[in-house]
C-alpha positions as semicolon CSV with decimal commas, in nm:
position;residue;x (nm);y (nm);z (nm)
1;X;0,795;4,406;1,717
2;X;0,923;4,128;1,496
3;X;1,250;3,959;1,584
4;X;1,524;4,035;1,331
5;X;1,737;3,771;1,145
6;X;2,111;3,839;1,157
7;X;2,243;3,926;0,815
8;X;2,574;3,884;0,677
9;X;2,763;4,185;0,507
10;X;2,592;4,121;0,162
11;X;2,237;4,159;0,330
12;X;2,150;3,817;0,290
13;X;2,067;3,593;0,613
14;X;2,380;3,476;0,788
15;X;2,460;3,103;0,787
16;X;2,467;2,962;1,137
17;X;2,817;2,871;1,269
18;X;2,673;2,511;1,326
19;X;2,569;2,463;0,971
20;X;2,920;2,617;0,827
21;X;3,096;2,372;1,066
22;X;2,889;2,075;0,929
23;X;2,954;2,167;0,570
24;X;3,345;2,210;0,668
25;X;3,323;1,861;0,808
26;X;3,160;1,723;0,494
27;X;3,420;1,880;0,257
28;X;3,707;1,754;0,499
29;X;3,555;1,395;0,465
30;X;3,578;1,399;0,099
31;X;3,969;1,423;0,111
32;X;4,002;1,121;0,372
33;X;3,962;0,859;0,087
34;X;4,307;0,898;-0,079
35;X;4,509;0,914;0,256
36;X;4,320;0,602;0,372
37;X;4,390;0,401;0,028
38;X;4,770;0,501;0,056
39;X;4,790;0,403;0,449
40;X;4,634;0,074;0,362
41;X;4,856;0,025;0,061
42;X;5,159;0,093;0,260
43;X;5,065;-0,185;0,524
44;X;4,940;0,107;0,769
45;X;4,651;-0,070;0,874
46;X;4,610;0,108;1,212
47;X;4,628;0,438;1,029
48;X;4,376;0,328;0,760
49;X;4,154;0,197;1,019
50;X;4,189;0,522;1,233
51;X;4,109;0,742;0,900
52;X;3,810;0,546;0,831
53;X;3,698;0,592;1,190
54;X;3,751;0,982;1,179
55;X;3,551;0,971;0,854
56;X;3,264;0,788;1,031
57;X;3,280;1,037;1,304
58;X;3,281;1,334;1,092
59;X;2,970;1,190;0,919
60;X;2,773;1,187;1,243
61;X;2,908;1,508;1,354
62;X;2,799;1,706;1,044
63;X;2,458;1,561;1,066
64;X;2,425;1,651;1,441
65;X;2,553;1,998;1,356
66;X;2,333;2,045;1,059
67;X;2,011;1,927;1,259
68;X;2,134;2,169;1,560
69;X;2,141;2,468;1,322
70;X;1,778;2,381;1,215
71;X;1,847;2,167;0,937
72;X;2,086;2,106;0,647
73;X;2,114;2,284;0,340
74;X;2,026;2,144;-0,008
75;X;2,388;2,177;-0,080
76;X;2,475;1,954;0,220
77;X;2,214;1,675;0,133
78;X;2,366;1,634;-0,202
79;X;2,751;1,653;-0,102
80;X;2,712;1,442;0,229
81;X;2,616;1,114;0,059
82;X;2,859;1,179;-0,219
83;X;3,166;1,237;0,035
84;X;3,047;0,906;0,213
85;X;3,082;0,713;-0,122
86;X;3,433;0,856;-0,167
87;X;3,528;0,756;0,170
88;X;3,385;0,392;0,143
89;X;3,493;0,342;-0,197
90;X;3,881;0,327;-0,093
91;X;3,867;0,045;0,143
92;X;3,612;-0,132;-0,048
93;X;3,848;-0,133;-0,335
94;X;4,164;-0,222;-0,138
95;X;3,945;-0,513;0,041
96;X;3,869;-0,650;-0,300
97;X;4,214;-0,639;-0,432
98;X;4,320;-0,824;-0,108
99;X;4,056;-1,091;-0,182
100;X;3,872;-1,031;0,145
101;X;3,560;-0,919;-0,048
102;X;3,461;-1,041;-0,391
103;X;3,531;-0,810;-0,663
104;X;3,163;-0,865;-0,824
105;X;3,030;-0,773;-0,472
106;X;3,234;-0,435;-0,440
107;X;3,140;-0,341;-0,828
108;X;2,784;-0,407;-0,755
109;X;2,765;-0,193;-0,420
110;X;2,976;0,096;-0,636
111;X;2,754;0,056;-0,931
112;X;2,472;0,131;-0,683
113;X;2,620;0,423;-0,524
114;X;2,707;0,597;-0,848
115;X;2,332;0,526;-0,970
116;X;2,169;0,692;-0,671
117;X;2,420;0,972;-0,649
118;X;2,322;1,060;-1,017
119;X;1,961;1,040;-0,926
120;X;1,994;1,255;-0,610
121;X;2,185;1,532;-0,822
122;X;1,860;1,558;-1,042
123;X;1,644;1,595;-0,726
124;X;1,541;1,951;-0,652
125;X;1,586;1,902;-0,261
126;X;1,889;1,698;-0,300
127;X;1,700;1,396;-0,171
128;X;1,799;1,359;0,178
129;X;1,889;1,029;0,315
130;X;1,606;0,790;0,413
131;X;1,605;0,574;0,727
132;X;1,704;0,288;0,543
133;X;1,989;0,468;0,366
134;X;2,126;0,597;0,691
135;X;2,100;0,241;0,834
136;X;2,288;0,094;0,539
137;X;2,565;0,367;0,572
138;X;2,613;0,288;0,964
139;X;2,622;-0,099;0,861
140;X;2,881;-0,024;0,592
141;X;3,090;0,170;0,803
142;X;3,073;-0,084;1,077
143;X;3,143;-0,365;0,832
144;X;3,443;-0,167;0,689
145;X;3,595;-0,094;1,048
146;X;3,579;-0,478;1,138
147;X;3,726;-0,582;0,817
148;X;4,021;-0,325;0,828
149;X;4,084;-0,436;1,213
150;X;4,462;-0,460;1,215
151;X;4,569;-0,820;1,242
152;X;4,827;-0,718;1,515
153;X;4,521;-0,583;1,726
154;X;4,343;-0,829;1,988
155;X;4,048;-1,031;1,856
156;X;4,153;-0,966;1,493
157;X;4,033;-1,283;1,348
158;X;3,698;-1,273;1,512
159;X;3,623;-0,920;1,447
160;X;3,728;-0,951;1,075
161;X;3,511;-1,237;1,045
162;X;3,199;-1,054;1,198
163;X;3,279;-0,757;0,947
164;X;3,278;-0,998;0,662
165;X;2,933;-1,130;0,774
166;X;2,796;-0,769;0,825
167;X;2,923;-0,680;0,469
168;X;2,641;-0,899;0,314
169;X;2,325;-0,738;0,504
170;X;2,482;-0,400;0,405
171;X;2,486;-0,479;0,050
172;X;2,128;-0,605;0,060
173;X;2,008;-0,308;0,256
174;X;2,208;-0,088;-0,006
175;X;1,996;-0,239;-0,296
176;X;1,683;-0,221;-0,083
177;X;1,715;0,146;0,005
178;X;1,840;0,238;-0,354
179;X;1,524;0,060;-0,492
180;X;1,292;0,290;-0,230
181;X;1,469;0,607;-0,356
182;X;1,410;0,523;-0,712
183;X;1,057;0,448;-0,645
184;X;1,008;0,762;-0,445
185;X;1,184;0,955;-0,750
186;X;0,955;0,833;-0,990
187;X;0,648;0,943;-0,798
188;X;0,761;1,299;-0,763
189;X;0,891;1,555;-1,049
190;X;1,261;1,596;-1,088
191;X;1,456;1,923;-1,025
192;X;1,462;2,212;-1,259
193;X;1,535;2,173;-1,643
194;X;1,894;2,213;-1,691
195;X;1,883;2,194;-2,061
């Protein structure tokens, strides 16, 4: 007797709850960017910091849930990095506007993110994140959390300085991992022809 696969009402295999929760967290994270930017612009540094922390936690949680359900979906592999880019763009642009980070460095990073997102969209598998890409994301979130540490909180000057110094290796890792994605992409065929 072979084990049966649970089916949804439409006769297709049911999507595990953990995967549905992972996808919901990914979508919710995309909507954190605007409130984060508004909080920073309104001088609510603590709220902005908390929203970025929440976004970072949701990124970890959706990955954990996807792995727990047996692996993420192609849809999730495409959407997850895009929501990360939306979330980090808000504080990056604000930090450049404030003069904390040079505008040229932020533009270079955002251009890399757009290039890799465009490349990923054309890959049949969604091009899941590499180990270097995951390390880049962790380093970026850490640098941004430190750079956004509110001035009224303890150790603000030291932690903000540490965040500034961590931003630069995250930028180098962004370009290194981006080059790796593109090299890997050139060695395998693109997704289905959409013309």
